[in-house]
VOLOKOL-693590 format. One record per atom (N, C-alpha, C): residue number from 1; residue in three letters; x, y, z; atom name. Coordinates in Angstrom, 3 decimals, always signed. Layout:
<drenfis>
k	r	u	v	w	a
NUM	ALA	X	Y	Z	CA
...
</drenfis>
This chain:
<drenfis>
k	r	u	v	w	a
1	MET	+0.429	-1.475	-0.021	N
1	MET	-0.093	+0.175	-0.116	CA
1	MET	+1.046	+1.830	+0.276	C
2	PRO	+0.426	+2.194	-0.494	N
2	PRO	+1.143	+3.454	-0.560	CA
2	PRO	+1.566	+4.365	+0.144	C
3	ALA	+2.824	+4.520	+0.926	N
3	ALA	+3.002	+5.270	+2.079	CA
3	ALA	+1.999	+6.483	+2.201	C
4	GLY	+1.347	+7.091	+3.534	N
4	GLY	+0.347	+8.026	+3.742	CA
4	GLY	-1.249	+7.403	+3.669	C
5	LEU	-1.766	+6.113	+3.277	N
5	LEU	-2.888	+6.248	+3.309	CA
5	LEU	-3.317	+5.624	+4.131	C
6	THR	-4.257	+6.221	+4.894	N
6	THR	-5.518	+6.221	+5.966	CA
6	THR	-6.556	+6.166	+6.055	C
7	LEU	-6.866	+4.976	+7.033	N
7	LEU	-8.080	+4.460	+6.994	CA
7	LEU	-8.818	+5.977	+7.028	C
8	ASN	-8.897	+7.167	+6.968	N
8	ASN	-10.118	+8.068	+6.880	CA
8	ASN	-9.877	+8.047	+5.065	C
9	HIS	-8.382	+7.897	+4.412	N
9	HIS	-8.627	+7.901	+2.925	CA
9	HIS	-9.809	+6.930	+2.378	C
10	PHE	-9.946	+5.785	+3.241	N
10	PHE	-10.946	+4.861	+2.371	CA
10	PHE	-12.118	+4.859	+2.465	C
11	VAL	-11.924	+5.460	+3.602	N
11	VAL	-13.902	+5.629	+4.785	CA
11	VAL	-14.356	+6.953	+3.619	C
12	ILE	-13.715	+7.899	+2.941	N
12	ILE	-13.774	+9.052	+2.278	CA
12	ILE	-14.536	+9.216	+1.385	C
13	LEU	-13.293	+7.911	+0.014	N
13	LEU	-13.888	+7.355	-0.669	CA
13	LEU	-15.123	+6.811	-0.989	C
14	SER	-15.481	+5.465	+0.424	N
14	SER	-16.866	+4.919	+0.260	CA
14	SER	-17.854	+5.748	+0.361	C
15	LEU	-17.555	+7.217	+1.258	N
15	LEU	-18.717	+7.985	+1.264	CA
15	LEU	-18.998	+8.651	+0.122	C
16	ALA	-18.227	+8.946	-0.647	N
16	ALA	-18.194	+9.761	-2.020	CA
16	ALA	-19.138	+8.942	-2.647	C
17	LEU	-18.798	+7.166	-2.852	N
17	LEU	-19.763	+6.203	-3.573	CA
17	LEU	-21.097	+6.148	-2.862	C
18	PHE	-21.343	+5.562	-1.832	N
18	PHE	-21.995	+5.891	-1.093	CA
18	PHE	-23.376	+6.745	-1.531	C
19	LEU	-22.881	+7.803	-1.564	N
19	LEU	-23.556	+9.507	-1.374	CA
19	LEU	-24.003	+9.661	-3.278	C
20	LEU	-22.992	+8.936	-4.234	N
20	LEU	-23.372	+9.062	-5.732	CA
20	LEU	-24.190	+7.367	-5.919	C
21	GLY	-24.146	+6.846	-5.326	N
21	GLY	-25.212	+5.566	-5.802	CA
21	GLY	-26.077	+6.240	-5.180	C
22	SER	-26.276	+7.269	-3.761	N
22	SER	-27.587	+7.378	-2.920	CA
22	SER	-28.776	+7.988	-4.123	C
23	ILE	-27.524	+9.313	-4.775	N
23	ILE	-28.400	+10.620	-5.389	CA
23	ILE	-28.729	+9.681	-6.695	C
24	CYS	-28.049	+8.538	-7.007	N
24	CYS	-28.644	+7.816	-8.390	CA
24	CYS	-29.524	+7.234	-8.353	C
25	VAL	-29.810	+6.290	-7.211	N
25	VAL	-31.122	+5.373	-6.303	CA
25	VAL	-32.566	+6.934	-6.600	C
26	LEU	-31.744	+8.189	-5.992	N
26	LEU	-32.648	+9.016	-5.957	CA
26	LEU	-33.758	+10.085	-6.852	C
27	THR	-32.644	+9.972	-7.815	N
27	THR	-32.827	+11.357	-9.026	CA
27	THR	-33.573	+10.432	-9.967	C
28	ARG	-32.703	+8.302	-10.563	N
28	ARG	-33.437	+8.259	-11.776	CA
28	ARG	-34.575	+7.901	-11.487	C
29	ARG	-35.233	+8.015	-13.093	N
29	ARG	-36.355	+7.352	-13.544	CA
29	ARG	-36.423	+6.102	-13.913	C
30	ASN	-35.362	+5.508	-14.951	N
30	ASN	-34.877	+4.356	-15.578	CA
30	ASN	-34.854	+3.533	-14.533	C
31	ALA	-35.113	+1.864	-14.006	N
31	ALA	-35.054	+1.292	-13.443	CA
31	ALA	-33.113	+0.768	-13.679	C
32	ILE	-32.885	+0.927	-15.214	N
32	ILE	-31.434	+0.458	-14.232	CA
32	ILE	-30.436	+1.202	-14.301	C
33	GLY	-30.658	+2.197	-14.498	N
33	GLY	-30.134	+3.504	-13.442	CA
33	GLY	-30.037	+3.376	-12.207	C
34	ILE	-31.821	+3.125	-11.492	N
34	ILE	-31.966	+2.502	-10.526	CA
34	ILE	-30.840	+1.325	-9.501	C
35	LEU	-30.637	+0.798	-10.454	N
35	LEU	-29.583	-0.680	-10.241	CA
35	LEU	-28.236	-0.597	-9.911	C
36	LEU	-27.728	+0.866	-10.919	N
36	LEU	-26.693	+1.121	-11.352	CA
36	LEU	-26.265	+1.175	-9.983	C
37	GLY	-27.392	+2.297	-9.511	N
37	GLY	-26.788	+3.226	-7.983	CA
37	GLY	-27.210	+1.927	-7.116	C
38	ILE	-27.972	+1.241	-6.663	N
38	ILE	-27.757	+0.149	-6.050	CA
38	ILE	-26.621	-0.639	-5.984	C
39	GLU	-26.144	-0.485	-7.237	N
39	GLU	-24.549	-1.438	-7.015	CA
39	GLU	-23.139	-0.159	-6.722	C
40	LEU	-23.607	+0.514	-7.103	N
40	LEU	-22.491	+1.880	-6.384	CA
40	LEU	-22.346	+1.246	-4.347	C
41	ILE	-23.591	+1.678	-4.348	N
41	ILE	-24.117	+1.699	-2.564	CA
41	ILE	-23.065	+0.035	-1.634	C
42	LEU	-23.482	-0.910	-2.955	N
42	LEU	-23.067	-2.353	-2.118	CA
42	LEU	-21.197	-2.155	-2.063	C
43	ASN	-20.794	-1.436	-3.234	N
43	ASN	-19.353	-1.292	-3.333	CA
43	ASN	-19.176	-0.530	-3.015	C
44	ALA	-19.842	+0.795	-2.097	N
44	ALA	-19.007	+1.316	-0.594	CA
44	ALA	-19.055	+0.767	+0.139	C
45	ALA	-19.594	-0.784	+0.839	N
45	ALA	-20.013	-1.067	+2.560	CA
45	ALA	-18.619	-2.287	+1.725	C
46	ASN	-17.870	-2.375	+0.078	N
46	ASN	-17.101	-3.606	+0.119	CA
46	ASN	-16.216	-2.766	+0.385	C
47	ILE	-15.671	-1.829	+0.414	N
47	ILE	-14.159	-0.502	+0.505	CA
47	ILE	-14.369	-0.341	+2.025	C
48	ASN	-15.294	-0.175	+2.517	N
48	ASN	-15.635	-0.457	+4.070	CA
48	ASN	-14.555	-1.914	+4.645	C
49	TYR	-15.750	-2.885	+4.344	N
49	TYR	-15.396	-3.813	+4.420	CA
49	TYR	-14.181	-4.078	+4.687	C
50	VAL	-13.771	-4.105	+3.216	N
50	VAL	-12.270	-4.550	+3.266	CA
50	VAL	-11.251	-3.521	+4.071	C
51	ALA	-11.084	-2.255	+4.220	N
51	ALA	-10.742	-1.568	+4.894	CA
51	ALA	-10.608	-1.377	+5.805	C
52	PHE	-11.415	-1.231	+6.967	N
52	PHE	-11.738	-1.722	+8.306	CA
52	PHE	-10.743	-3.320	+8.562	C
53	ALA	-10.999	-4.089	+7.480	N
53	ALA	-10.293	-5.148	+8.285	CA
53	ALA	-8.851	-4.687	+7.878	C
54	PHE	-8.046	-4.521	+6.713	N
54	PHE	-7.009	-4.436	+6.891	CA
54	PHE	-6.641	-3.727	+7.651	C
55	PHE	-6.848	-2.336	+8.231	N
55	PHE	-6.104	-1.849	+9.560	CA
55	PHE	-6.628	-2.176	+10.666	C
56	ASN	-7.203	-3.343	+11.016	N
56	ASN	-7.492	-3.884	+12.490	CA
56	ASN	-6.602	-5.538	+12.112	C
57	PRO	-5.531	-5.792	+12.534	N
57	PRO	-4.726	-6.386	+12.375	CA
57	PRO	-5.964	-7.584	+13.223	C
58	ALA	-6.732	-7.418	+14.223	N
58	ALA	-7.548	-8.679	+15.326	CA
58	ALA	-8.364	-9.479	+13.785	C
59	ALA	-8.953	-8.896	+12.951	N
59	ALA	-9.919	-9.024	+12.105	CA
59	ALA	-9.492	-10.404	+10.779	C
60	HIS	-8.171	-10.526	+11.107	N
60	HIS	-7.758	-11.210	+9.922	CA
60	HIS	-8.339	-10.900	+8.055	C
61	TYR	-8.922	-11.744	+7.945	N
61	TYR	-9.360	-12.134	+6.777	CA
61	TYR	-11.538	-11.408	+7.156	C
62	ASP	-11.916	-11.503	+8.126	N
62	ASP	-13.264	-10.995	+7.611	CA
62	ASP	-14.109	-10.243	+6.937	C
63	GLY	-13.471	-9.062	+6.583	N
63	GLY	-13.521	-8.264	+5.981	CA
63	GLY	-13.981	-8.450	+4.045	C
64	GLN	-13.021	-9.939	+4.016	N
64	GLN	-12.790	-9.523	+2.725	CA
64	GLN	-14.059	-10.796	+2.710	C
65	VAL	-14.563	-11.661	+3.773	N
65	VAL	-15.511	-12.273	+3.291	CA
65	VAL	-16.578	-12.105	+3.406	C
66	PHE	-16.979	-10.901	+3.909	N
66	PHE	-18.131	-10.003	+4.078	CA
66	PHE	-18.198	-9.517	+2.553	C
67	ALA	-16.799	-9.171	+2.546	N
67	ALA	-16.998	-8.405	+0.828	CA
67	ALA	-17.468	-9.381	-0.518	C
68	ILE	-16.573	-10.395	-0.573	N
68	ILE	-17.943	-11.391	-1.131	CA
68	ILE	-18.648	-12.177	-1.032	C
69	PHE	-19.718	-11.986	+0.380	N
69	PHE	-20.807	-12.505	+0.469	CA
69	PHE	-21.188	-11.126	-0.368	C
70	VAL	-20.748	-9.849	+0.364	N
70	VAL	-21.723	-8.719	-0.756	CA
70	VAL	-21.950	-8.557	-2.017	C
71	ILE	-20.565	-9.385	-3.041	N
71	ILE	-19.654	-9.430	-4.076	CA
71	ILE	-20.954	-10.673	-4.246	C
72	MET	-21.636	-11.424	-3.465	N
72	MET	-22.750	-12.466	-3.725	CA
72	MET	-24.138	-12.037	-4.688	C
73	LEU	-23.956	-11.474	-3.098	N
73	LEU	-26.010	-10.483	-2.975	CA
73	LEU	-25.550	-9.259	-4.776	C
74	ALA	-25.134	-8.952	-4.431	N
74	ALA	-25.326	-8.016	-5.838	CA
74	ALA	-25.288	-8.646	-7.052	C
75	ALA	-24.617	-9.816	-7.106	N
75	ALA	-24.816	-10.603	-7.940	CA
75	ALA	-26.494	-10.707	-8.634	C
76	ALA	-26.369	-11.416	-7.399	N
76	ALA	-28.374	-12.279	-7.559	CA
76	ALA	-29.553	-10.947	-7.935	C
77	GLU	-28.847	-9.710	-6.909	N
77	GLU	-29.227	-8.500	-6.952	CA
77	GLU	-29.366	-7.691	-8.939	C
78	ALA	-28.662	-8.253	-9.591	N
78	ALA	-28.561	-7.686	-10.688	CA
78	ALA	-29.076	-8.527	-12.014	C
79	VAL	-29.075	-10.177	-11.538	N
79	VAL	-29.936	-11.144	-11.936	CA
79	VAL	-31.201	-10.250	-12.195	C
80	ILE	-32.018	-10.980	-10.980	N
80	ILE	-33.221	-10.529	-10.321	CA
80	ILE	-33.846	-9.276	-10.878	C
81	GLY	-32.724	-8.540	-11.188	N
81	GLY	-33.812	-6.907	-11.121	CA
81	GLY	-33.544	-6.828	-12.169	C
82	LEU	-32.796	-6.997	-13.281	N
82	LEU	-33.206	-7.254	-14.841	CA
82	LEU	-33.589	-8.189	-15.006	C
83	ALA	-34.562	-9.441	-14.571	N
83	ALA	-34.834	-9.955	-15.044	CA
83	ALA	-36.609	-9.425	-15.305	C
84	ILE	-37.084	-8.709	-14.112	N
84	ILE	-37.792	-7.672	-13.868	CA
84	ILE	-37.886	-6.697	-14.593	C
85	VAL	-36.193	-5.815	-14.612	N
85	VAL	-36.671	-5.139	-15.267	CA
85	VAL	-37.480	-5.561	-17.086	C
86	LEU	-36.795	-6.531	-17.649	N
86	LEU	-37.333	-7.221	-18.573	CA
86	LEU	-38.891	-7.539	-19.138	C
87	ALA	-39.533	-8.362	-18.070	N
87	ALA	-40.529	-8.835	-17.784	CA
87	ALA	-41.503	-7.348	-17.584	C
88	ILE	-41.311	-5.904	-17.652	N
88	ILE	-41.550	-4.518	-17.352	CA
88	ILE	-41.851	-4.449	-19.073	C
89	TYR	-40.514	-4.279	-19.382	N
89	TYR	-40.171	-3.978	-20.714	CA
89	TYR	-41.295	-4.316	-21.554	C
90	ASN	-40.749	-6.213	-21.786	N
90	ASN	-42.072	-6.711	-22.367	CA
90	ASN	-43.544	-6.581	-22.405	C
91	HIS	-44.215	-6.219	-21.197	N
91	HIS	-45.298	-5.472	-20.736	CA
91	HIS	-45.817	-4.083	-21.891	C
92	LEU	-44.906	-3.102	-21.159	N
92	LEU	-44.838	-1.817	-21.307	CA
92	LEU	-44.266	-1.397	-22.099	C
93	ARG	-43.179	-1.448	-22.727	N
93	ARG	-42.459	-1.323	-23.262	CA
93	ARG	-41.995	+0.158	-23.656	C
94	THR	-41.556	+0.423	-22.250	N
94	THR	-39.948	+0.959	-21.256	CA
94	THR	-39.860	+0.616	-20.248	C
95	ILE	-38.740	+1.262	-19.929	N
95	ILE	-37.873	+0.958	-18.550	CA
95	ILE	-38.210	+2.222	-17.896	C
96	ASP	-39.342	+2.856	-17.581	N
96	ASP	-39.479	+4.156	-16.637	CA
96	ASP	-40.125	+3.392	-15.836	C
97	VAL	-39.638	+4.260	-14.640	N
97	VAL	-40.163	+3.777	-12.677	CA
97	VAL	-41.580	+3.749	-12.930	C
98	ALA	-41.750	+5.235	-13.601	N
98	ALA	-43.543	+5.399	-12.906	CA
98	ALA	-44.240	+5.188	-13.741	C
99	ALA	-44.009	+4.384	-14.940	N
99	ALA	-44.929	+3.478	-15.522	CA
99	ALA	-45.400	+2.574	-15.085	C
100	ASN	-44.445	+1.585	-13.943	N
100	ASN	-45.382	+0.872	-13.013	CA
100	ASN	-46.402	+1.013	-12.744	C
101	GLU	-46.711	+2.155	-12.493	N
101	GLU	-48.262	+2.212	-11.812	CA
101	GLU	-49.410	+2.440	-12.465	C
102	THR	-48.579	+1.188	-13.823	N
102	THR	-49.791	+0.629	-14.256	CA
102	THR	-50.701	-0.884	-13.843	C
103	LEU	-49.969	-1.231	-13.000	N
103	LEU	-49.296	-2.757	-13.193	CA
103	LEU	-50.271	-3.503	-11.664	C
104	LYS	-50.574	-1.907	-10.770	N
104	LYS	-51.503	-2.155	-9.875	CA
104	LYS	-52.325	-2.969	-10.093	C
105	GLY	-52.678	-4.207	-8.827	N
105	GLY	-54.284	-4.513	-9.351	CA
105	GLY	-55.301	-3.999	-9.917	C
</drenfis>
């Protein structure tokens, strides 16, 4: 690791990714944009897991194990989310989130 990098640098990077992901989720009307925002939020959590594990000598591989679980969760979320988006697109011919109101009972 380059000299001078501390835990604060990684936490600030993670915070920036989390904020960008949150803004993406809250402002996008496109379902794929919302899924990308969720991926950014999950990657911010991964950075925190690995950074805290690296700077805590007693943690050993705990952060990496949690990061692997989050990556598996993100892959499952992407598959299920894209399947739902494709089903909505086949039905409505749009992936606009506001158009989903027509699917209500």
